[in-house]
C-alpha positions in Angstrom: -7.7 -12.4 -14.2 -8.3 -13.0 -18.1 -12.0 -11.9 -17.6 -11.1 -8.8 -15.6 -8.6 -7.7 -18.0 -11.2 -8.0 -21.0 -13.7 -5.8 -19.0 -11.0 -3.3 -18.5 -10.5 -2.9 -22.4 -12.0 0.7 -22.6 -9.7 1.8 -19.6 -6.4 0.4 -21.4 -7.2 1.8 -24.4 -7.2 5.5 -23.0 -3.9 4.7 -21.4 -2.3 4.1 -25.0 -0.6 7.1 -26.6 -1.6 7.9 -30.4 1.9 8.7 -31.1 5.5 8.1 -30.1 7.4 4.9 -29.5 5.4 2.0 -28.5 5.0 1.6 -24.6 4.4 -1.5 -22.4 1.0 -2.7 -22.8 -1.0 -2.3 -19.6 -2.2 -5.8 -19.6 1.4 -7.1 -19.7 2.3 -4.8 -17.0 -0.2 -5.8 -14.3 0.6 -9.4 -15.0 4.4 -8.5 -14.3 3.4 -6.5 -11.1 1.2 -9.7 -10.0 4.3 -12.0 -10.5 6.4 -9.6 -8.3 3.8 -9.7 -5.8 3.2 -13.5 -5.6 7.0 -14.3 -5.4 8.1 -11.4 -3.5 10.6 -10.3 -6.2 12.7 -7.3 -4.6 13.1 -5.1 -7.3 12.0 -4.3 -11.0 15.6 -5.1 -11.9 15.4 -8.6 -10.4 12.0 -9.0 -12.0 13.3 -8.3 -15.3 16.1 -10.8 -15.0 14.1 -13.5 -14.0 11.4 -12.7 -16.9 14.4 -13.0 -19.3 15.1 -16.6 -18.5 12.0 -18.1 -16.9 9.6 -19.4 -19.6 6.8 -19.8 -17.1 7.1 -16.1 -16.1 7.3 -15.2 -20.0 4.0 -17.2 -20.7 2.2 -15.9 -18.0 3.3 -12.1 -18.8 2.5 -12.9 -22.5 6.4 -12.3 -23.9 7.3 -14.7 -26.6 10.4 -16.7 -26.2 12.6 -14.6 -28.3 10.9 -11.3 -27.5 13.2 -8.7 -25.5 12.5 -7.9 -22.0 11.8 -4.5 -21.0 14.5 -2.1 -19.4 13.7 -1.7 -15.7 13.8 2.0 -15.8 11.2 1.9 -18.7 9.0 -0.7 -16.6 9.1 1.6 -13.4 8.2 4.8 -15.3 5.3 2.9 -17.1 4.2 1.3 -13.8 4.1 4.7 -12.5 1.8 6.1 -15.3 -0.3 3.1 -14.8 -0.9 3.9 -10.9 -1.7 7.7 -12.0 -4.3 6.6 -14.5 -5.9 4.7 -11.5 -6.0 1.4 -13.5 -4.3 -0.8 -10.8 -7.0 0.2 -8.6 -9.8 -0.5 -10.8 -8.1 -3.7 -11.7 -8.0 -4.9 -8.2 -11.4 -3.8 -7.5 -13.0 -5.7 -10.4 -10.6 -9.0 -9.2 -12.2 -8.5 -5.7 -15.8 -8.6 -7.2 -15.3 -11.6 -9.5 -17.9 -14.6 -8.9 -15.2 -17.1 -8.5 -13.6 -15.0 -5.4 -16.8 -14.3 -3.6 -17.1 -18.0 -2.6 -13.8 -17.6 -0.7 -14.9 -14.9 1.6 -17.4 -14.9 4.6 -19.2 -12.0 6.1 -19.3 -13.6 9.6 -16.2 -12.3 11.2 -13.2 -10.2 10.1 -10.7 -8.3 11.9 -8.6 -5.1 11.4 -5.0 -4.9 12.6 -2.2 -2.5 12.3 1.6 -2.3 12.4 4.1 0.2 13.0 6.1 1.2 10.0 9.3 3.2 10.2 9.9 6.3 8.3 12.6 7.1 5.8 13.7 10.0 8.0 16.5 10.0 10.7 15.8 11.4 14.1 18.4 14.1 13.5 16.0 15.6 11.2 13.6 16.3 14.1 13.7 20.1 14.7 11.5 22.2 17.0 8.7 23.9 15.0 9.6 27.3 16.6 13.1 26.9 15.2 14.7 26.5 18.6 17.5 24.0 19.3 20.7 23.5 18.1 21.4 22.0 14.7 23.5 18.8 14.1 27.1 19.0 13.4 28.8 19.8 10.3 29.3 17.5 7.6 26.7 15.1 6.0 25.8 13.1 9.0 26.7 15.7 11.7 26.3 14.5 15.4 23.3 15.8 17.4 22.9 15.0 21.3 19.2 14.6 22.2 19.8 13.7 25.8 17.8 15.7 28.3 15.4 17.0 25.6 11.8 16.8 25.5 10.3 15.9 22.1 6.6 16.0 21.0 4.8 15.8 17.7 3.1 18.8 19.2 6.7 20.9 19.1 8.8 18.9 16.9 8.6 17.7 13.2 10.9 16.2 10.9 12.6 18.3 8.1 12.7 15.6 5.6 9.4 13.9 6.3 6.9 16.7 7.6 4.0 13.8 7.8 6.2 11.0 9.7 5.1 11.3 13.6 6.9 10.2 16.9 5.5 7.1 17.8 6.3 4.2 20.1 5.0 0.5 20.1 4.6 0.1 23.7 5.7 1.3 27.1 9.6 1.2 27.5 10.1 1.3 24.0 11.9 4.3 22.3 10.0 6.7 20.1 10.6 6.4 16.5 9.7 8.4 13.2 6.8 6.3 11.6 3.7 5.7 10.0 1.3 3.0 10.3 -0.1 0.2 8.1 -3.6 -1.5 8.4 -5.1 -4.3 7.1 -8.7 -5.8 7.0 -8.6 -9.4 7.2 -11.4 -12.0 6.3 -11.1 -14.8 9.1 -12.3 -17.7 7.7 -9.7 -17.8 5.0 -7.2 -15.5 6.4 -7.4 -13.1 3.1 -6.5 -9.5 3.2 -9.4 -7.5 1.7 -8.4 -4.0 2.3 -5.1 -2.1 3.3 -3.9 1.5 4.1 -1.2 3.6 5.3 -2.0 6.3 7.8 -0.2 8.8 10.2 0.8 7.2 13.6 -1.4 8.3 16.2 -3.2 6.6 19.1 -6.4 6.6 17.2 -5.2 5.6 13.7 -6.2 1.9 14.1 -9.9 2.6 15.1 -10.0 5.3 12.2 -8.7 3.4 9.4 -10.8 0.3 10.1 -14.1 2.6 9.8 -12.4 4.0 6.6 -11.7 0.7 5.1 -15.1 -0.6 6.1 -17.2 2.3 4.9 -14.9 2.6 1.6 -16.2 -0.8 0.7 -19.6 -0.4 1.7 -20.8 3.5 1.3 -24.3 3.5 2.4 -25.1 -0.2 1.1 -23.3 -3.3 1.4 -21.4 -3.3 -1.6 -19.0 -6.1 -0.5 -19.9 -9.6 0.5 -17.7 -9.0 3.7 -18.7 -5.5 4.7 -21.3 -4.8 7.2 -23.5 -1.8 7.4 -22.5 1.4 9.3 -24.7 0.5 12.2 -23.5 -2.9 12.5 -19.8 -1.8 12.5 -20.3 1.0 15.1 -21.8 -1.3 17.3 -19.0 -4.0 17.1 -16.0 -1.8 16.9 -13.3 -1.8 19.2 -9.6 -0.5 19.2 -7.9 -3.8 17.7 -10.9 -5.6 16.0 -14.0 -5.1 14.1 -16.6 -7.7 14.0 -19.4 -8.2 11.4 -22.5 -9.9 12.3 
């Protein structure tokens, strides 16, 4: 990680403002985000609390023993700016291409799998696209009776999250407003090498598999685990993509 951060010095320099109050150094922010991912810390506020008393966390991030910990809202704003500047993506790309990581992955076999992710939208927000249908009752969380109605993605859409789609996990299951998450996993070590989020459709998993592979190997094999486009198409299936 230290080598990757040193290679990104030019990108970090662009993220610093020439004036105003000092911000959080991008290097420290990325280290703190790694801690949050490694130890499944639920929120930025909890992360700041643990940085305040955990000397090992302080050492990893680069904070001195007596140095003040950042305010959670300031940390969140700086994190968003880092994502907008595309620095976090470059950091992960450099990390994935590190010489020591290459030996951890095999190009013999990998899988792509998906899961249903519930949208932050209530079924009460689902309305007919043509404006027909009764609205919910009065109040902040008014009642709405859907019994006997036929709803589909072609005729209905959520008023609070238009990209959410009605999707059910299997036969006999209820349909929910959802998205789909997809991961590409290298099977020898069980390491996730790519992830993406898509709309919930019947073909989303196959399309996401192709997009993730081609993204890592545009035309030529740019990654040790990515096959060529022709190989990928020969061995693709709805639930798994095999590299030979």
